[in-house]
C-alpha positions as CSV (number, residue, x, y, z in Angstrom):
1,X,-33.3,-4.4,-12.4
2,X,-32.4,-0.8,-13.2
3,X,-30.2,-0.8,-10.1
4,X,-28.4,-3.9,-11.3
5,X,-27.7,-2.2,-14.6
6,X,-26.4,1.0,-12.9
7,X,-24.2,-1.1,-10.7
8,X,-22.8,-3.3,-13.4
9,X,-20.1,-1.0,-14.7
10,X,-18.8,0.2,-11.2
11,X,-18.6,-3.4,-10.0
12,X,-16.9,-4.4,-13.3
13,X,-14.2,-1.8,-12.7
14,X,-13.8,-3.0,-9.1
15,X,-13.3,-6.6,-10.4
16,X,-10.9,-5.4,-13.0
17,X,-8.8,-3.6,-10.3
18,X,-8.8,-6.8,-8.2
19,X,-7.6,-8.8,-11.1
20,X,-4.8,-6.3,-11.9
21,X,-3.6,-6.5,-8.3
22,X,-3.8,-10.3,-8.4
23,X,-1.8,-10.5,-11.6
24,X,0.8,-8.1,-10.3
25,X,1.1,-10.1,-7.1
26,X,1.5,-13.3,-9.0
27,X,4.2,-11.8,-11.2
28,X,6.0,-10.5,-8.1
29,X,5.9,-14.0,-6.5
30,X,7.2,-15.5,-9.7
31,X,10.1,-13.1,-9.7
32,X,10.8,-13.7,-6.0
33,X,10.7,-17.4,-6.5
34,X,12.9,-17.5,-9.6
35,X,15.5,-15.2,-8.0
36,X,15.6,-17.1,-4.7
37,X,14.0,-14.4,-2.6
38,X,11.3,-16.9,-1.6
39,X,12.2,-20.5,-0.8
40,X,9.3,-22.9,-1.2
41,X,11.0,-25.7,0.7
42,X,10.8,-24.2,4.2
43,X,12.7,-27.0,5.8
44,X,15.8,-26.3,3.7
45,X,15.2,-22.5,4.3
46,X,16.1,-22.6,8.0
47,X,18.8,-20.0,7.4
48,X,16.2,-17.5,6.3
49,X,15.2,-15.6,9.5
50,X,11.9,-14.2,8.5
51,X,10.4,-17.3,6.9
52,X,11.8,-19.5,9.6
53,X,10.2,-17.5,12.4
54,X,6.9,-16.9,10.7
55,X,6.5,-20.5,9.6
56,X,7.3,-21.8,13.1
57,X,4.7,-19.6,14.7
58,X,1.9,-19.5,12.2
59,X,0.5,-23.0,12.3
60,X,-3.1,-24.2,12.3
61,X,-5.6,-21.7,13.8
62,X,-2.8,-19.1,14.4
63,X,-2.2,-19.0,10.6
64,X,-5.9,-18.3,10.0
65,X,-5.9,-15.6,12.7
66,X,-2.9,-14.0,11.1
67,X,-4.7,-13.9,7.7
68,X,-7.5,-12.1,9.4
69,X,-5.1,-9.6,11.0
70,X,-3.3,-9.0,7.7
71,X,-6.7,-8.6,5.9
72,X,-7.9,-6.1,8.5
73,X,-4.7,-4.0,8.0
74,X,-5.1,-4.0,4.2
75,X,-8.8,-3.1,4.4
76,X,-8.0,-0.1,6.7
77,X,-5.2,1.0,4.4
78,X,-7.4,0.7,1.2
79,X,-10.4,2.4,2.9
80,X,-8.1,5.3,3.9
81,X,-7.0,5.9,0.3
82,X,-10.6,5.7,-1.0
83,X,-11.8,8.1,1.8
84,X,-9.2,10.7,0.9
85,X,-10.0,10.5,-2.8
86,X,-13.7,10.9,-2.0
87,X,-13.5,13.6,0.6
88,X,-10.5,15.8,-0.2
89,X,-11.8,19.1,-1.6
90,X,-8.3,20.4,-2.3
91,X,-5.9,17.5,-2.2
92,X,-2.3,18.2,-1.6
93,X,0.8,16.1,-0.8
94,X,1.0,17.2,2.9
95,X,-2.5,16.2,3.9
96,X,-2.3,13.0,1.7
97,X,0.9,12.0,3.5
98,X,-0.5,12.9,7.0
99,X,-3.7,10.9,6.5
100,X,-1.7,8.1,4.9
101,X,0.6,8.1,8.0
102,X,-2.4,8.1,10.4
103,X,-4.1,5.3,8.4
104,X,-0.9,3.2,8.3
105,X,-0.4,3.7,12.1
106,X,-4.0,2.5,12.9
107,X,-3.6,-0.4,10.5
108,X,-0.4,-1.5,12.3
109,X,-2.0,-1.1,15.7
110,X,-4.9,-3.3,14.6
111,X,-2.4,-5.8,13.3
112,X,-0.5,-5.8,16.6
113,X,-3.7,-6.2,18.7
114,X,-4.7,-9.3,16.8
115,X,-1.3,-10.8,16.5
116,X,-0.7,-10.5,20.3
117,X,-3.8,-12.7,20.7
118,X,-2.3,-15.3,18.4
119,X,0.9,-15.8,20.3
120,X,1.1,-17.8,23.5
121,X,2.4,-16.3,26.8
122,X,5.6,-18.2,26.3
123,X,6.1,-16.9,22.8
124,X,5.4,-13.3,23.8
125,X,7.9,-13.7,26.7
126,X,10.5,-15.2,24.4
127,X,10.1,-12.4,21.9
128,X,10.1,-9.7,24.5
129,X,13.4,-10.8,25.8
130,X,15.0,-10.4,22.4
131,X,13.3,-7.1,21.5
132,X,14.3,-3.5,22.6
133,X,12.2,-1.6,25.2
134,X,8.7,-0.4,24.6
135,X,9.6,3.2,23.8
136,X,12.0,2.0,21.1
137,X,9.4,-0.3,19.6
138,X,6.8,2.5,19.6
139,X,9.2,4.8,17.8
140,X,9.9,2.1,15.3
141,X,6.2,1.5,14.6
142,X,5.7,5.3,14.2
143,X,8.6,5.5,11.8
144,X,7.5,2.4,9.8
145,X,4.0,3.9,9.6
146,X,5.5,7.1,8.2
147,X,7.3,5.0,5.6
148,X,4.0,3.3,4.7
149,X,2.4,6.8,4.8
150,X,4.4,7.9,1.8
151,X,2.9,4.9,-0.1
152,X,-0.7,5.5,1.0
153,X,-0.3,9.2,0.4
154,X,0.9,8.6,-3.1
155,X,-2.0,6.2,-3.7
156,X,-4.5,8.8,-2.4
157,X,-3.1,11.5,-4.7
158,X,-3.2,9.2,-7.7
159,X,-6.9,8.4,-6.9
160,X,-7.5,12.2,-6.7
161,X,-5.8,12.6,-10.1
162,X,-8.0,9.9,-11.6
163,X,-11.1,11.7,-10.2
164,X,-9.9,15.0,-11.7
165,X,-9.3,13.3,-15.0
166,X,-12.8,11.9,-15.0
167,X,-14.2,15.5,-14.6
168,X,-12.5,16.3,-17.9
169,X,-14.6,13.6,-19.6
170,X,-12.4,10.6,-19.3
171,X,-13.5,7.3,-17.8
172,X,-12.8,7.0,-14.1
173,X,-12.7,3.3,-14.2
174,X,-10.2,3.2,-17.0
175,X,-8.0,5.8,-15.3
176,X,-8.0,3.8,-12.0
177,X,-7.2,0.5,-13.7
178,X,-4.4,2.1,-15.7
179,X,-3.0,3.8,-12.7
180,X,-3.2,0.5,-10.7
181,X,-1.3,-1.4,-13.4
182,X,1.4,1.3,-13.9
183,X,2.0,2.4,-10.4
184,X,1.4,-1.1,-9.1
185,X,4.1,-2.6,-11.3
186,X,6.6,-0.1,-9.8
187,X,5.5,-0.9,-6.3
188,X,5.6,-4.6,-6.9
189,X,9.2,-4.6,-8.2
190,X,10.4,-2.4,-5.3
191,X,8.6,-4.6,-2.8
192,X,10.3,-7.7,-4.2
193,X,13.7,-6.0,-4.0
194,X,13.2,-4.7,-0.5
195,X,11.9,-8.1,0.8
196,X,14.9,-9.8,-0.9
197,X,17.3,-7.5,0.9
198,X,15.6,-8.1,4.2
199,X,14.9,-11.9,3.8
200,X,18.5,-13.1,4.2
201,X,20.5,-14.8,6.9
202,X,22.7,-11.8,7.3
203,X,21.0,-8.5,6.5
204,X,23.2,-5.9,4.8
205,X,22.1,-2.5,6.2
206,X,23.6,-0.5,3.3
207,X,21.7,-2.7,0.7
208,X,18.5,-2.6,2.7
209,X,18.8,1.1,3.2
210,X,19.3,1.6,-0.5
211,X,16.1,-0.3,-1.3
212,X,14.1,1.6,1.4
213,X,15.4,4.9,0.0
214,X,14.3,3.8,-3.5
215,X,10.9,2.9,-2.1
216,X,10.5,6.3,-0.6
217,X,11.8,8.1,-3.7
218,X,9.3,6.2,-5.9
219,X,6.4,7.0,-3.5
220,X,7.3,10.7,-3.4
221,X,7.6,10.8,-7.2
222,X,4.1,9.4,-7.5
223,X,2.9,11.7,-4.7
224,X,4.2,14.9,-6.3
225,X,3.6,13.8,-9.8
226,X,-0.1,13.4,-9.1
227,X,-0.1,16.7,-7.3
228,X,1.5,18.4,-10.4
229,X,-1.2,16.9,-12.6
230,X,-3.9,18.1,-10.2
231,X,-2.3,21.6,-10.3
232,X,-2.4,21.6,-14.1
233,X,-6.0,20.5,-14.2
234,X,-7.0,23.2,-11.7
235,X,-5.4,25.9,-13.8
236,X,-7.1,24.6,-16.9
237,X,-10.5,24.6,-15.2
238,X,-9.9,28.1,-13.9
239,X,-9.0,29.3,-17.4
240,X,-11.9,27.6,-19.0
241,X,-14.6,28.9,-16.7
242,X,-14.5,32.5,-18.0
243,X,-14.6,31.2,-21.5
244,X,-17.8,29.2,-20.8
245,X,-19.4,32.2,-19.0
246,X,-18.6,34.4,-22.1
247,X,-20.1,31.9,-24.5
248,X,-23.3,31.6,-22.4
249,X,-23.5,35.3,-22.0
């Protein structure tokens, strides 16, 4: 019973984080639906490449398998952020980005491994004929993983900032939920805009590039903003230690 009481608050914060993400996701879907980014009548949305292709492939058991693949990629990404926040003795933007990049790359590899099992040999052959060579695809995956690495690195540094804030006497759960709501709202809006620029019958590269640049800029702002906060906290702790030693002496 004592264990149940000890676990109640941490699990409560976990549930609160999940609800925040769910609410932000619902808001994002509402915005996407009201602005025409998502078309809920897929038959009439045949001019939308991404939705048309995905909906034609993901039917029945293939859809369930894709949900598993996407969930696996998300779990790996989330676990990487949590691991960095728990293990980083001296968190910094460079290591946060590099581990975020590696985590994103592994998540994408896991996604590809499962998805290739979903598609039939005919579908794989049809897609292969329309795609560039394997080296180009590999470079594209690495570059996309680096793009996602800025997001995971920013999330890792924000988690570290929340942990540092908790050492100053603030609630870790409150800090994490507040950060998830604030940072998550920014990421949600940028995700809707980026997907809207991509999910068109004729993709405008300048528009899509502008949204991707905005995504990276926001991720880097969160990354270095959290690093700046950690630097201030470290300087404060260094200053306070001699004072505490003097008082004890």
